[in-house]
N, C-alpha and C positions, 0 to 999 in steps of 0.2 A: 608339504607336511611340515617343513622347517618353518615356513612363514606362519602356519597355523599355531605352532608351538610358541613362536615369538609373540604372536598376538595374544595368546592366552596368558603368557608370562607377564606381558605389559599390562593386561587388564587386572591381573591379581595384584601387581605392584601398585597400580593407581588406586584400586579399592583399599589396599592396606594403608597407603599414604593418607587417603581421605579419612579413614577410621582413626588414624593417629591424630590428624589435625582436629577432627571433631572431638575426640577425647581430651586433647590438650586445651581446646577452647572451653570445654565443660569444666575442666580443672581450674583454669585461669579465672573463670567467672565465679568461683567459690562453691560450685555444686560438687563438693568432694565425694559425697556418697554416690551420686550419679556416675561420676568418673570411675569410682571403684566398681560399680555394677558393670559398666562397659568393659573394663579391663578383665574382670573375673570371667566374663563370658568369653572373651577372646583367648584367655589362658586355660580354659577347661580342657582343651585338646592340644597335645604337643607343646607344652609351655616352654620347653628347652630349645625350641627351634630358633635359629638366628633371627628370622623375621618377626619373632614375638618379643624381642628385646626392648623395643620401645614401650610396649605395654607393661613389661616388668618394671621399668623405671617409672612409668606413670603411676602404677599401683603403689609403688614405694612412696612416691611423693604425695599422692592423694591421701594415703593412710596417715602419714606423718602430720600433714596439715589438718586433717579432720580431727585427729586425736588432740592436737594442740588447741584447736578451736574449742572443742568440747570441754577439755580440762580447764581452760581459761574461763569458760562460761561458768562452770561449776564453782570455781574459786570466787568469782564475782558474786554469785548467788549466795554462797555461804557467808561471805563478808556482809552482805545486806541483812542477813539474819531475819528474814521475813517468813512467816508461816506459809504464805502464799507461794513461796519459791520451792517448797519441799517436793511438790509433784514434778516440777521441771528438773530438779536435781536428780531425783530417782530415775526419771525417764531418760535423762542424758547418760547416766551410768549404764542403763539397759542398752542404749544405743552404742556406747563404747564397747561393751561386752559382745553385743551381737556382731559388730563390725569385725572384731577379732575372730569370732567363730566362723564367719564367712570366709576369711582369708586362710585360716589355719589348714584346711584340708588340702590346699594345693602346694603347700610348702614341702621341701625347700625350693626356692626359685634362684636361678643363677644369673648373675650379671657377667656375661662371658668376657666382654672387653676389659673389665676391671678385675677379673679372676677372683670374684667373691660371691657370697650368698647375698641375696636381697635382704635389706635390713628392715625388720618390723619389730619395734620395741613393744612387745606385748606386756600387759600389766594384769595382775590378778586382782580383779575388782570384787571378789566374793564378799569380803568384809564390808566394803563400802556399799555394795548393793543391799546386803542384809540390814546394815545400819540405817541407810536412807529409807528403805522400805518400812522399817519399824517406826521411824519418825513420821513418815507420811501417813501410815495407818493410824497412829495415835492422834495425829492432827485431824484427819478426816473424821474419825470417830467423835472427837470432841466437838468439832465444828458442826457435825450433824446433830448432836444433842442440842446444841445452842439453836440451830436452825429449826428443829422440831418445836422447841419452846416458842420461837418467834413466828412460826408459820401461821398464815391467816387465809390462805387460798389453796385450792387444789393444785394450782401450778407450782406453788411453793413446795408442796409435798412431792410432786413429781421430780422437781429438781433435786430434792434431798435424796429421793430414791436412786437417781442416777449416780450421786456421790457414793451412796452405800453399795450400789452394785459394783462400782469400780473398786471400792474397798474390799468387797467380797472376792474379786478376782485376784487382788493382791494377797489377801490373807483369808482364805476360805474358812468360815466358821469363827471369825474373830469375835471374841466376847459374845454379846447377845445380838449380833448383827442380823441373824435370820429373823428373830422376833421383831426387830426394828423395821426390817424391810417389809414384813407382812403388815405391820401396823401402818407404815407410811403408804404402802400400796393401797390399802383399804381406804385411807383418808384422801388419797389422790384420785380415786376412781369415781367416775360418773355412773350413777345407777339410773336406769331408764325403765319406767313401768310402761309396758305395751298393752294396749287394749284394741280390740277389733270390733267394729260396728258394721252392721249390714242394714242400711236404710233403703235398700232396693225392695222390689216386690217379689223377688225370687230368693229362695233360701239357698244358703251356701251349703255344699256337701260337708258333712261333719269331718270327713277325712281331709278335705282341703283346708278347712278352718284349723284343724290341728297342725297341719303341715306349715301353714302360714305363720303360726305362732311358735313353731319350734325353731328358735333362732340358732340352735346348734347346727342346723343343716345349711345355714347361710354362708358358712366359711368366712366370717368376718375377722375373727382372731384379733380383736382390738384389745390391747393390754389394759387400756385405761377406761374402757366402757363396758358395762354389763347390762344386758337386756333381760328383763323378767316379764314373761307373759302371765305368770301367776305371782303377783306381788306378795312379798313376805312382810309380816308385821314388824319384824325386828330390823328391817332395812328402811333407812330414810332416803327416799328417792329424790333425785335432783331434777329429773325431767319426766314428762309424760309424752308418750308417742302414741297417737291415735291413728289407726288404719281404718278408714271408713269407706264403704262401698255405697255409692249413691244411686247408681243405675246398673242394672244387668239386662241388656237387651239381647234377645235371642230371635233370630230371623226364622221365618217359616221354612219348612222343608221344601226344597225346590229341585225339580228335575228338568234340566234344559236339554233340548234335542237339536242336533244339526245334521244335515244331509249334505254329503260332498261327493261329487262325481270325480272319480279318479281315472286317469288314462296314462298309459306308459308304453313306450316302444321297447320290446324285449326280444332277445334271441330265442327262437324256438327250433332248435336243431339246425341242420345244414341242408342245403340244396345244391344241385349241379348248376354251375354257372353256364349261361347261354349267351350267345352274342345277339346283336340286334335282329338277326334273321331267324332266331330260334334254334340255332345250331349249338350243340354241346361244345364247350371250350375244353381243350386238352393242354396239359403242361408239356414241358420238353421231354418228359419221360413217357409220354403217351397216356398219362393218368388223367382222369376227369378232374377238373378243378372244382373244388367245393367251396361254398361261401356260406356265411351265417344267414339263416332264414329269419328275418326280422318281421315281427308282427305287432300289431297294436292290440293291447288288451284293455278292457274297461271293467270298472267296478263301481258300484254305488256303496258309499261308506256311511253308516248311521252311528253317530256318537251320542251317548247319553251322559250328562254331567249331574251328579248328585251334589247338592250344595246346601250347607247350613252354617251359620256363623253366630258367634256370641261376642258381644262387646261389653267390657266391664269398665265402668267409670267410677272413680273415687278420689280420695286425697289422703295424704299423710301429713299429719299436723303435730308439730312439736310445741310444747308449752312448759313453762317453768312451774315445777311442783309447789314451790313456796308462794309464788305470787299469782299463779294461774294465768299469767300473761302469755298469750300466743306468740311464740318466737318465729315460727315459720309454718306456712301452709303450702304444700306442694301437690300438684295434680298427679293422679295415678290413673293410667289407662292401659288397657290390654285388649287384644282381639285374638280369637282363635277361629280358624275356618276349617270346616270339614269339607273336603273336595275329593270325590271319587268318580272315576271315569271308566266306562265300559262301552263296548261297541259291537255291532254286527255288520255284516256286509252281504251284498248280493251281486254276484257276477264272478269274475276271475280274480282271485285273491292276489295274483302276481302283480296286479296294478297298484297294490298298497305298499307304502313305505313300511320298513320294519317297525317303526315306532307305532304306526297306526294298527298294524296287524297284531302287535303285542296287546293292544287294548281289547281286541276281539276275544282274547282269552279270559278277560275279566268278566265278572257277573255282578249284577246288582247286589248291594249289601244293605242290611237294615240301617236306618239313620240312627246316630247316637241320641240318647235321651238328653233332655235339657240339663239334667244333673251331671251327666257325663261330659257335656259340652263345657259347663262351667268348671268342672274339675280339670279338663284338658287344658283350659286356659291358665290353670294354677301355676305351672312352671314358669310361664312368662311373667305372671304377676309377681312371683317370688323374685325373679331376676330384677324386675323394675323396683321393687321395694329395696332390695339389696343395693342397687345403684343409687337410690335416693339416700340411703344410710351412709354409704361410702362418700358421697359428695357432700354430706352435711354432718359428718361425725364430729365436728368441732362446735 
């Protein structure tokens, strides 16, 4: 028991030493915030224990170095006096404040050997945060106005939108930012007019056609692309998307039959065991010995397979609405198979496996109509159209 305790104690000591070495290496490599994260995790429980002292000192050192690095960086950025530095200045102040907020809940921490509290020189950054945020917001707003004037492509408007969205997180409702975001989003959005053609010799069910053109059910959620199956006069469309069905092939209704001879050795009760001479065998208590009565049972299994298939072939074609140039033409194909099985048997049903016997409970069903077959293929067609859109949404 003593040896086990010593082994556990040695293991704990080695693990603790390794953790201290790892944290020290992280600190010495300049990854101060990573070192702070490690020490805070170690100090969450029982921070006043003697074996946690190394982590207290490491946290003290990492905080001082991180704060000095960030304040020096801010001083340099302010001296450069560049508008492009405003975001980094603000984000660095945020980092300084957040770092203090992470450490504050576990204070006070004691440095036992030096009989003192761990030293963390906290600073109130409130005024600097507010001031830097105001300057950044004004700069983002002004630069966004200039960018809107100079924008010449949808990509330009999308980049402007990102800046405005960031500004809106800083200062929700700042000036007329909401109207600006709506306008920029509209100008950066691709509008796609969708049309459906059926060049096959079989009519599409109206319900399927409506579902294929209802893009709200596709779950695309593309912020920069809008699909309209009913084009609006007031919208200038960037692209046309044509979904065309060229072939719809429906197989004849088929019923296939197969006959299988089934044979199985099964237990059918028990019989008295007899020796080679036909004499009854008794056990040591004078009781007759019983053994399983194994018999061979046979059955003829008749299976019927109802089968009907539909194959849909087509294409999805993208074109530029302004030039009518075809940008891409992609194949579209889908298949739906109706397969129903039922069976009968003649003979001893015990010869059948459970799966086969279950089919004997089925009965023949009416074949689906051609229209129903095409409709049943619709879900797979929608998934294939959706996959094409996702792979080509640029």
